[in-house]
TORGU-345674 format. One record per residue: x, y, z of N, C-alpha, C, O in turn. Coordinates in steps of 0.02 Angstrom, whole numbers, plus 50000, padded with zeros to 5 digits. Layout:
REM residues N
XYZXYZXYZXYZ;...
***
This chain:
REM residues 491
484264954154150483754959154166484004963454223484284960954272;483884970154217484054974554271483494974854322482904975354304;483674974454386483174974854440483434980054490484004979754512;482994984654508483184989554559482594991154603482014990354583;482744993354666482224995254714482305002654730482865005154733;481745006054740481735013054762481285013554823480805009854830;481465018154869481005019254925480435023754903480385025454844;480005025654950479405029454933479565036354905479145039454872;480175038854917480365045354891480685044854822480815050054791;480825038654797481135037654733481875036554737482205035454685;482165036854799482885035754806483045028454793482715023954821;483555027254751483735020354733484115017254792484615019954816;483865011554815484185008154872484545001754851484954999154889;484394999154792484724993054768484694992954692484214995254661;485234990354663485244989154591485704983354576486284983454597;485464978354540485894972654527486424974454474486424980054447;486854969754459487424971054414487184973054345487474977454314;486664969654319486414971154252486124978154248486204981654198;485774980154301485494986954301486054992154297485984997254264;486614990754332487174995454330487494995654260487725000954238;487494989854226487754989754157487304993854111487544997854071;486654992954118486194996554076486205004054091486135008154046;486295005754155486345012854174486995015954150487035021954134;487525011754147488185014354135488485017454198488845022354195;488315014354255488535017054320488875011454359488755005554348;489305013454405489615008854451489345010154521489405015654546;489055004954551488755005854617488055008754611487755008854558;487815011154668487135013754672487165021354665487465024654708;486875024254613486895031454604486465034954657485995032054684;486625041254670486265045054722485635048254695485215050654735;485545048554629484955051854601484335047554610484385041654626;483765050454600483125047054611482845044154546483005046454491;482445039054554482025035954502482405031654451482165026254433;482985033854428483355030054377484095031554383484295037254399;484515026354371485235027254379485605029454317486215030454320;485255030254260485605032354198485725039854199485455043554240;486155042054152486325049254148485725053354126485595058754152;485355050654076484785054354049484295049454019484485044053999;483655051454017483135047153988482835050653927482755056753926;482665046553877482345049153817481725045153802481705039053814;481215048453775480615044853752480785040953688481325041853659;480325036853667480445032753608480535037053545480875034953498;480235043153546480305047553487480935051753490481045055953446;481345050853542481975054553547481935060753590482445063953602;481335062653612481275068653654481485067153725481485061353747;481655072453762481895071653831481335069153877480775071753875;481505064253918481035061653969481305063354038481825060854059;480955067754073481165069754140481115063854188480665059654182;481585063554236481555058254286480885058354323480625053154341;480615064354334479975065054370479395062054330478855060854358;479515060854263478985057754222479165050654202478835047654159;479685047854234479895041054219479375036054247478965037954288;479405029754224478915024854249478945023854324478415022754355;479545024154355479595023454428479235029254463478865028154511;479335035354437479015041254467478265040754461477895042454508;478025038454403477305037754393477015032654442476485033854472;477365027054449477135021754495477065024354567476565023154600;477575027954591477565030454659477055036054668476725036554720;476985040254617476535045954623475805043854618475375046554653;475665038954575474965036954564474795030354599474235027954596;475315027554634475195021454674474885015954631474365013154649;475215014554573474945009354528475525006454488476045009654481;475435000554461475954997454420475995000954352475505003654327;476595000954324476705003554256477054998054216477604996054233;476714995754163476984989954125477144991954053476794996054023;477684988854026477854989653954478014996853934477824999053880;478355000553978478535007453963479205007453925479725006053955;479185009053860479795009153819480135015953823479825021153814;480775015753836481155021953840481875020553821482075014853812;482275025953815482985025453799483395028153857483265033653881;483885024253878484345026453931484995028853898485295025353857;485195034853915485825037653890486345037553945486225040253999;486915034553930487455034053980487885040453978487815044653934;488315041054027488735046954031489245047253974489485052653956;489415041553945489885041553889489545043053822489875042953770;488885044353823488515046153763488185040253729487765041253685;488355034153749488035028253719487325027653746487155030253799;486905024153708486205023453728485995016153722486305012153687;485455014553757485145007853751484405008653760484165012553802;484035004953720483305005053725483064999553771483274993753765;482635001353818482394996453867481634996753872481315001653853;481364991253898480654990953914480594990053990480874985354017;480234994654023480214994854097479534992654122479014994454096;479564988454177478954986254212479054987754286479494984854317;478634992054315478714994354384478094992554424477524993454402;478214989954485477664988154529477774991354597478344991754621;477234993754630477304996554698477424990954749477224985254738;477764992654804477904987854859477584990654923477684996454940;477204986254958476844988355019477084984155079477354978755070;476984986855141477094982855201476454979255220475954979755184;476474975655277475884971755297475294976155313474714973955311;475444982455329474894987055345474604990355283474114994155287;474904988855226474654991755163474954998555148474735002055102;475475000455186475795006855171476305005955115476635000755109;476375011255072476835010955015477545011655040477725016655070;477945006455027478635006655047479095009154990479615012155004;478895007954928479315009954871479085006354808478485004754801;479555004954763479385001654700479964997454677480544998854692;479804992154639480314987954609480254988754533479704988454504;480824989954502480844991154429481224985554396481814984554409;480874981854354481194976554315481224978854242480704979754209;481824979754218481884982454149482394978254110482914976154137;482234977154047482674973154006482814976753939482424980953916;483374974953911483584978153849483134975753792482994969853785;482904980653751482494979053692482974977653635483164982153598;483154971253627483694969253582483564971153509484004974053477;482974969753483482814971253413482824978753400483054981053348;482554982453448482534989653440483244992653442483414997153405;483654989853488484344992153492484734990653429485124994853405;484624984853400484964983053338484764987753281485184989953242;484114989153279483874993753227484155000753238484345004153190;484185002753303484455009353319485195009753300485415014853273;485565004453314486265004453298486375004453222486815007953197;485955000653187486005000453114485845007353084486185009753038;485325010553113485135017253089485695022253104485855026453062;485975021753164486525026253182487115025353136487435030153115;487265018953121487825017453076487705020253006488155023252976;487095019252981486925021852915486945029452914487185032552867;486685032452968486685039752973487405042352973487555047252939;487845038953011488545041053015488875040352946489235044752924;488735034652913489035033552847488795038752797489185041252756;488135040252800487865045252754488165052052767488345055652720;488215053852831488505060352849489235060852827489455065952802;489595055352837490295055252817490355055852741490805059252716;489915052552705489915052852632489765059952608490095062552563;489255063052640489065069852620489625074752635489785079052593;489935074152695490465078852714491075078152669491425083052656;491215072052647491815070852607491675070552533492105068452493;491075072652513490915072752442491355077852407491615082552438;491445077052342491875081452304491535088052286491855092552259;490885088552300490525094652285490225097552349490105093852397;490115104052349489825107252408489075106352410488735106252359;488825105852471488095105252482487905110252537488255111052586;487325113452528487065117752582486315118452577486015117452524;486015120252633485305121652636485215128952653485585131752694;484715132052622484555139052636483805139452648483415136452612;483595143352700482885143852714482565149152668482905152052626;481925150352677481555154852632481795162052637481645166052592;482155163752690482415170552698483135171152671483425176652673;483415165652647484085165852620484625164452671485225165252657;484425162252732484915160752785485165153552776484775148852766;485835152752779486125146052772485985142052836486175144252890;485645136352829485465132252887485955126452898486035124052954;486295124452844486755118752850487215118752789487015120752735;487825116452798488295115652742488755109852757488935108652815;488955106252705489415100652716490135103152719490285108952704;490585098752740491285100852749491615102652683492055106952680;491405099352629491695100752563491575108052543492025111352516;490985110652557490845117652540491235122352584491495127452561;491295120752648491685124952693492415125052672492735130252672;492685119152653493375118752631493485122652566494005125852556;493005122352522493055125752457493125133252465493505136552429;492745136052514492745143352523493195145552580493355151552585;493415140852622493895142552675493585145152740493945147852782;492925144452749492605146952809492515141352860492485135452842;492485143252925492275138452976491525137852974491175141952943;491265132853008490535131953009490185137953041489655140053018;490495140653093490195146353128490195152553084489755156753089;490705153253040490755159052996490275158652937490145163652904;490025152652923489625151552862488885150352878488445153952855;488765145252919488075143452936487775148852981488105151253027;487145150652966486815155853005486845162752974486535167452998;487235163352920487295169852885486895169652820486745164352793;486735175652794486355176052731486805173952674487395175852671;486535170052628486925167352573487225172852529487745171852498;486895178652525487145184152483487825186752507488195189752469;487975185552572488615187752600489205184652562489745187552560;489095178852534489635174952504489615174952428490015171452396;489155178852398489105179252325489375185952301489245191152332;489745185852247490055191952221489535196752192489585202752201;489035193952158488535198152125487855197252159487565191752158;487605202652189486965202352225486395200652178485935197152197;486415203252116485865201952070485805194552053485255192152042;486365190952052486335183852036486015179852093485585175652080;486225181052155485935177152210485195178952220484805174652239;485015185252207484305187152211483905183452158483345181352170;484195182652099483865179052045483795171652063483275168652049;484305168752094484285161752115483715160752166483315156152159;483695165052217483185164452270482485165452242482025161952261;482415170152195481755171452165481515165252127480935163352132;481955162352088481765156452048481585150552093481105146952079;481955149652147481815144152192481155145252228480775140452239;481005151552246480355153052278479785151152231479235149352254;479915151652166479405149952116479435142552096479125140452047;479815138552136479865131252126480195129352060480075123952034;480625133752035481015132051976481615127851998481935129352049;481765122751960482355118551973482945121451935482915122051873;483475123251970484065126151939484565120651921484685116051960;484865121251863485365116351841485975119951815485955123151762;486525119451852487175122351833487115129851820487355132451770;486805133351868486765140651866487445143351884487695142051939;487745147251839488435149651852488425155951894488055160751880;488835155951946488895161751990489615162152016490025157752003;489755167552053490425168452080490365169352156489975173552179;490745165452194490725165752267491395168352293491925167152264;491345171952350491935175152379492205170752436491845169152483;492835168952431493155164852482493375169252541493385175452536;493555166052596493765169752656494395173752642494475179152670;494835171252598495455174852583495375180252530495865183352509;494745181352508494605186552459494615184252387494425188052342;494845178152374494855175552306494145173852283493685173152324;494055173152218493395171852189493395164852158493855162852122;492875161052174492785154452144492175154652098491635156952118;492265152252037491695151551991491355144952005491685139752006;490705145052017490345138952036489735137851991489465142551963;489545131551985488905129651954488445127252009488615122652046;487865130352015487385128752069486795125052039486475127451992;486645119152067486045115452050485625114952113485875112852165;484995116952109484605117552171483865116652158483615117952104;483525114352211482795113852211482555115252282482965115752328;481905115752292481625117352357481285111352388480915107752354;481415110252452481055105152491480475108552527480575113152566;479875106252513479275109052545478935103652588478955097752572;478625105852641478255101452686477565104552698477515110152723;477055100852680476365103452685476295110052647475945114652668;476645110452590476605116352548477035122152570477065127252535;477375121452627477775126852653478515125952635478775120352637;478835131452617479555131552600479945129752663479925133452713;480315124152662480715122152719481435124352708481715128152748;481745121952655482415124052638482585121952567482245117652538;483105124852540483345122852474483815116952481484045115352536;483945113652426484455108352423484925110252367484795109052308;485485113252386485945116152338486595112052332486915110452382;486775110552271487405107252256487855112452222487665115452172;488455113452250488915118652226489545115352198489925112252236;489645116052133490225112952101490725118552082490545123252047;491335117852104491865122752089492125121452018492425116252005;492015126251973492245125451903492765130751886492885132251828;493075133651938493565138951927494125136751881494305140251833;494405130851894494955128351854494745127351781495115128951735;494145124651772493885123551704493805130251668493995130951610;493525135151703493425141751673494085145051656494155148051603;494565144351701495225147251687495545144051626495855147351585;495455137451621495725133951562495375136151498495705137051446;494715137151502494345139451444494565146351424494665147751364;494655150851474494875157651459495565157751429495715161551384;496005153351456496685153051430496685150551358497055153051315;496255145551345496205142951277495945148351229496205149151174;495435152151253495175157551211495705162951200495765165651145;496085164451253496615169551247497145167251197497385171251157;497335160751201497825158151154497575158451082497935160351036;496935156451074496645156551006496595163750981496725165150922;496415168351027496365175451007497035178250988497095182150941;497555176151025498235178551009498455176050940498755179750901;498295169750925498465167050859498085170750804498375172450753;497445172050817497035175650767497295182750758497315185350702;497495185950814497755192850810498395193050768498495197650728;498825188050779499445187850740499295186950666499605190150623;498815182650651498625181650581498325188050552498465189850495;497915191350594497605197550571498125203050560498095206750511;498595203450606499125208450599499525207250534499695211850498;499675200850522500035199150461499625200950399499885203650350;498975199350402498545200750345498485208250333498495210650276;498405212050389498365219350382499005222350354498985226850312;499565219650377500205222150352500265220850277500485225150239;500075214850256500105213150185499625217550145499785219750090;499025218850175498535223050140498785230250134498695233350082;499095232750188499365239650186499925240150135499975245050097;500365235050134500915235150086500645235050015500885238549970;500145230750006499845230249939499505236849919499575239149862;499145239749967498795246049952499285251549934499165255449888;499835251849971500325257049957500645256049888500705260649848;500855249849876501175248349812500695249449754500855252349703;500075246949765499575247549712499415254949698499365256949640;499335258849751499175265849740499755269449706499645273649662;500365267849727500945271049696501015269149623501125273349580;500935262649610501005260149541500445262749496500545263849436;499845263649525499285266049485499325273649474499145276149421;499555277049526499585284349520500105286749469500005291749436;500645283049464501175285249419500935285549346501045290649313;500625280249319500375280849250499825286049243499755289249191;499415286949295498885292049292499185299049286498945303149248;499715300249325500045306649321500325307849250500305313449224;500595302449220500865303049153500315304449102500395308349056;499735301049112499165302149067498945309449071498825312649019;498905312049132498695318949141499195323749111499025328449075;499835322449125500365326849099500395326749023500445331948991;500365320748994500395320148921499785323348889499835326448835;499205322748921498605325948895498685333548894498475336848847;498985336148949499095343348952499575345648896499445350648863;500125341848886500595343448832500265343048764500385347148720;499835338048756499495337248692499055343248676499055345748620;498695345648726498245351448716498655357748704498505361748660;499185358648745499585364748741499985365148676500025370548646;500285359548653500735359748595500385358448528500585360948476;499845354548531499545352448468498805354048463498435350848426;498595358948502497875360548500497665362848431497095361748411;498135366148392497975368548325497845362748277497495363448227;498135356948295498045351048251497445346848271497245342248236;497145348548329496565344748353495925348348337495875354548341;495435344448320494775347448310494475349048378494705346348429;493965353248382493645354548446493415348148482493465347548543;493175343348442492955337048472493545333248502493485330148555;494125333448467494715329948492494965333148557495165329748604;494965339948557495175343448619494715341648677494955340548733;494065341348665493575339548717493705332548743493635331248803;493885327848698494025320948720494635320748766494655316948815;495155324748749495745324848791495585327648859495825325048910;495185333048862494995336048926494595331148968494695330749029;494135327348937493735322348973494185316748999494085314149054;494695314948959495175309848980495555312249043495645308349090;495765318649043496115321249101495665321449163495895320049218;495035323249154494565323449211494465316449240494435315549301;494425311449195494355304549219494975302349257494925298849307;495565304449232496185302749267496205305849336496425302749384;495975312249341495965315549406495495312049455495655311249514;494905309849430494425306249473494725299649497494645297749555;495075296249452495395289949470495935291149523496015287049569;496305296549516496825298149564496535299549633496805297249684;495975303149635495625304549699495375298049730495435297049791;495095293549689494845287149713495405283049745495315279949797;495985282949711496555279249738496775282049805496925278349852;496795288749809496985292049872496495290249928496705288849984;495845290149912495335288449963495405281149985495335279650045;495535276649938495625269649956496245268850000496255264650046;496755272649986497365272450027497215274850098497455271950147;496805280250104496605282650171496205277350208496305276250268;495755273850172495345268750203495775263050229495645260450284;496265260950191496705255450213497125257550272497275253550316;497325263950274497745266350329497365267050394497665266950448;496705267650391496295268150452496365261750494496335262050555;496465256050461496545249750497497215249250532497295244950576;497685253550515498355253350546498345257950607498465263950601;498205255150665498135259150726498755258350769499045252950773;498945263750802499505263550848499255264850918498655264150932;499705266850962499515267951032499075274151039499215279351008;498565273551079498115279251090498455284651132498885283151174;498265290851120498505296551159497915301051177497365300051151;498025305851220497505310551238497385315151177497845318251151;496755315551157496575319551098496135325251120495615324251151;496335331451103495935337351116495495338451055495725340951004;494855336651060494405336951002494325344050977494245345150917;494325348851023494255355851003494815357850956494705361050905;495425356050974496005357850933495975354350865496125357350814;495775347950864495745344250802495225347250755495355347950695;494635349150781494115352050738494325358950713494205360650655;494645362850756494885369350734495395368550678495415372550631;495815363450683496285362050629495935360250565496145362450511;495395356350569494995354650511494685360850480494685361650419;494425365250522494115371350496494615375850460494445379150411;495235375850483495755379650448495895376550380495985380150331;495925369750377496045366350313495475367650263495585367950203;494865368350289494275369250247494085376650239493535378250218;494545381150257494385388250258494125390750191493655394750188;494445388550138494245390950071493535388750055493135392750031;493385382450068492715379950054492195383350099491645384850076;492375384550162491915387950208491765394950183491185397150184;492285398450161492195405250136491785405250072491335409450063;491925400550028491565400249964490815398949975490405401549938;490655394950025489955393350039489625398450085489015398350093;490025402950114489755407650163489475403950223488955405950251;489825398650243489565394150295489675396950365490165400350379;489195395150409489265396650480489375390050517488985385350511;489935389750554490095383650593490035385450667490415389550692;489565382350701489455383450772489745377550811489485371950808;490275378850847490625373550884490555374550959490795379650985;490235369850993490165370151065490755366551099491185363651065;490785366851165491325363651201491305356051191490775352951192;491895353151180491965345951173492435343351228492845347151254;492365337051244492775334051296493355330251266493285327251213;493935330251299494505326451273494375318951277493915316751313;494765314951241494665307751240495335304351226495825307551207;495355297851236495925293751216495805291251146495285288251132;496285292351101496165290151033496765291150988497325292351011;496635290550923497145291350872497015297950836496565298450794;497405303050852497265309850829497185310450753496705313550731;497635307550713497545308250640496885305450615496575308250570;496665299850645496025297050624495445301550645494985302550606;495475304150706494935308550730494885314750684494335316950668;495465317350665495465323150620495145321450553494765325350526;495315315450526495035313250463494275312450469493905314250423;494045309850526493335308950538492955315550531492475316050494;493185320750568492835327150567492925330750500492485334350478;493495329750467493595332850402493095330050352492815333750312;492975323450354492495320450308491785322750322491405324150275;491595323050386490905324850403490775332250389490255333950360;491225336650410491125343750398491185345150323490805349250296;491645341750289491715342450217491085340550180490885343850133;490765335150203490135333050173489585338150184489185339450139;489565341250244489065346350258489145352250211488655355250189;489765353950196489885359450149489715357450077489445361350039;489885351150059489775348849991489035348049975488795350449924;488665344550020487965342950006487505348350033487055347050073;487625354550010487215360150032486675361649981486725359749922;486155365150003485605366949958485805373249918486075378049946;485675373149855485855379049814485505385349839484905385349852;485885390649846485605397049866485505397849940485305403249963;485635392649980485535393150052486215393350087486675389650070;486275397850137486895398350175486975392050217486505389850250;487565389250216487695383050253487775384550327488135389150347;487415380650368487475381150441487625374250469487245369550457;488185373650505488385367250535488455368350610488805372850633;488115364150649488145364550722488465358150750488255352650734;488975359150792489325353450823489255354150899489505358950928;488925349450930488795349651002489005343151035489125338151001;489055343251101489285337351138488985337251207488855342451237;488875331151233488655330251302488885323351327488995318851287;488945322651393489125316251424488485312551441488025315351470;488455306151422487855302151434488055295151455488605292751442;487595291851489487665284651505487445280751444486965282651410;487785275151430487635271251370486895269751362486625270151307;486565267851417485855265951415485415271851397484845270951374;485655278051408485245284151396485455287751332485235293451321;485875284651291486165288051234485725288051172485855291951125;485205283751171484805282951110485065277451065484745275751015;485645274651082485915268851046485695262551083485595262651144;485635257151048485435250851079486045247351109486365243251076;486205249051171486795246351205486575241851262486075243051294;486965236551273486785231651325487405229951366487965231551348;487285226551423487845224151465488255229851493487995234851516;488915228951490489375233951518489325240651482489395245951513;489205240451416489155246751378488565250951401488595257051398;488035247651424487445251451447487595255751508487295260951517;488075253451550488255257151610488855261751600489015265751644;489175261251544489785265051531489615272351513489075273651486;490075277051528489975284051510490285285451442490845283451428;489905289151400490125290851334490065298451323489725301951360;490405300751270490295307551245489875307051182490065303751134;489295310351182488845310351125488955316751086488795322251110;489205316151025489345321950982488835321950925488725316750893;488535327750913488065328450858488325333650808488525339150827;488335331650744488515336250690487905337050646487705332350610;487605342950648486965344150613487055349550560487355354750573;486795348250501486835353250447486145354450418485665351050435;486095359450375485455361250343485485360050268485185363650228;485855354650249485965353250178485385349550145484805350150166;485555345650094485045342250054484745336250089484215333850070;485095333650142484845327950178484835321550137485165321050086;484435316650160484375310250124483755306650149483495308250202;483535301850110482955297850130483135293550191483665290450190;482715293250244482875289350304483045282050289483425279050327;482775279250235482905272150220483635270750202483855265050200;484005276250187484705275350169485185276750228485785277450218;484915277050289485315278950347485895274150360486415276250386;485815267750342486355262950350486775262350287487385261250290;486455262950229486795261850165487345266950153487845265350120;487275273050179487755278250163488455276850190488935280050169;488515272050236489175270350264489535264850225490095263050241;489205262250172489515257050132490015260050083489915265650059;490545256250069491055258650022490755259449953490385255149928;490905265249921490685267049853489935268349849489655268849794;489595268949906488875270049905488745277549895488935281649937;488425279249840488265286249825487515286949817487195282849784;487235292149847486525293549841486385298749787485815299749767;486925302049764486845307349714487335305949656487855302849665;487155308349598487575307349539488235311049544488275316249576;488755308249511489425311349515489445318049480489895322049492;488955319349435488935325849401488635331249446488755337149436;488225329049496487935333849542488435335649597488525341549613;488755330549626489225331649681489835327249669489775321249657;490425330349673491055326549664491175322049724490915323249779;491555316749713491725312149768491755305049745491575303449689;491995300749790492085293649772491615288949810491575283049793;491265291449861490825287049900491195283049953490945277949977;491785285449972492185281850022492215285650089492365282650140;492075292150087492165296450147491815293950209492125293850262;491185292050204490815289750263491025282750285490945280950343;491285278750238491565272250257492165273250302492265269450350;492575278250286493145279850329492915282150397493195280250448;492395286350398492115288750462491905282950506492075282650565;491535278250477491295272550517491875268350542491865265950599;492385267350500492965263350520493325266750578493555263250624;493385273350576493715276950631493325276050696493615274850749;492665276650692492235275750751492325268850780492385268150841;492345263750739492425256850762493115255850794493175252250843;493625259150767494295258550797494325261550868494755259750907;493855265950883493835269150949493285266250993493085269251043;493035260250974492505256851012491895261351022491595261451076;491725264950969491155269450972490595267250926490605261750899;490115271550919489525270050877489325276450840489475281950862;488985275550783488755281350744488075279850714487935274250692;487645284950714486995284550682486905290650638487125296150654;486575289550581486425295050536485665295950532485295291150527;485455302250536484745303850531484665309350478485075313950475;484155308950438484055314050387483375313750355483005308750360;483205319250322482595319550282482775323050217483165327850216;482495320750164482645323550098482485330950098481915332950110;482985335150083482895342350079482895345950146482765351950149;483025342150200482965345250267483585343850310483525343650371;484155342950281484775342250319484895335250346484465330750341;485475334350376485675327950405485995329050473486285334350486;485935324050516486245324250582486625317750592486355312250582;487255318350611487675312550626487795312550702488075317250730;487575307150734487645306350807488205301350820488165295550800;488725303750853489325299650865489405298350940489385303050980;489485292050959489575290251028490285287651038490475282451011;490685291351078491375289551089491515288751163491245292551204;491935283851183492105283051254492425289351282492795292851247;492295290751345492595296651377493315295251395493555289551390;493665300451415494365299851433494455294951491494135295751543;494895289951484495005284951535495525287351585495695283851632;
***
């Protein structure tokens, strides 16, 4: 048991050996009331020497019994003691000082040591865990983080704790979404986000989090951060490898298809040319031997051969659209003017007016772009109303994907496009066929009314897809058609 005496002012005048051990001092300290470095209440709060049991005894001139407190030594170690203090008087009844008898509270010290050990072990486990842990308050300020999270991102504790969590996230919208969900008491499980390391690198993480509340009030989040960067990189590499294999297979398939299309078209066209030529010779040399009905049959045979030849040519064009090479800068104005020169005879025959506004250049495949406009303008000339002068208007504007009138999402919604409209005053079509007209061999009119194979708009759509664009057709029966084309702007 520690025993010490103080005079009436609280100055320590004697302390036995045990008291010095409990204080963690050698000899008699010069401070008043208690010889330890610091005193703590049982709840861990600071106990001023002026409020210690010795001070109370001297100030109130009364004994103080069973006062439990914690003594903290200068080396940081602590011991829990129970103090009993009594005043000391002389024969005249004057207060001379006080005697303090204090002993170590063994059971409490053992519990305290066990708790400290468990706390240390838990803290060590948390700090050395393989996943990051952090707490964030209701304002998004980081209140605490374990060493694993600091190591993962490369920050010191001072650089990380005390700062807003959004500082370390690549995408502000994601962290705002996380905080909003947690405010609504949603439990997050493996929410994928990207965090910025001190060296500028990006780590892909899965965040699992919930909110700790006390008396209904948001105290802090409990966030587990798992680094999945390596897994994601492996997944992307696997996808890239699989895509490369698929691309090679597709390239091989396209090459075989193109070779087949070329050979087939050549082999088919040769007998057709002979059929046409022989039919012409038959009519020219032996028309006197043919009846009118026989001559008519030969002429119909030649017409069918010509239609078959056109169909083969169109199929060859369609197969060639899939054969794309390196993109170049394409001047759309020049390409359309070239198309108008090619269609000069048809334009003159129809008495057509072509109104061409300014267009913007783009990256693309010039031959395909030319084919696209030739098919669309050619259709406007072909599907005209009898007796009405053909009017075709071609206009262009720059738009954001989200404002284009097309249903675009994600990155395309924010991307800039060129919106081209080709509007005519021809026969139009029923709105219900707006998608069908792009199908191969799809015809809305009889072949006796309008010549063609039904492949032209399929080629148009394929060209648009090759340029990562979009196309919509709008029309009304007898009131013209409008083709709206969305193409990426010049990169």
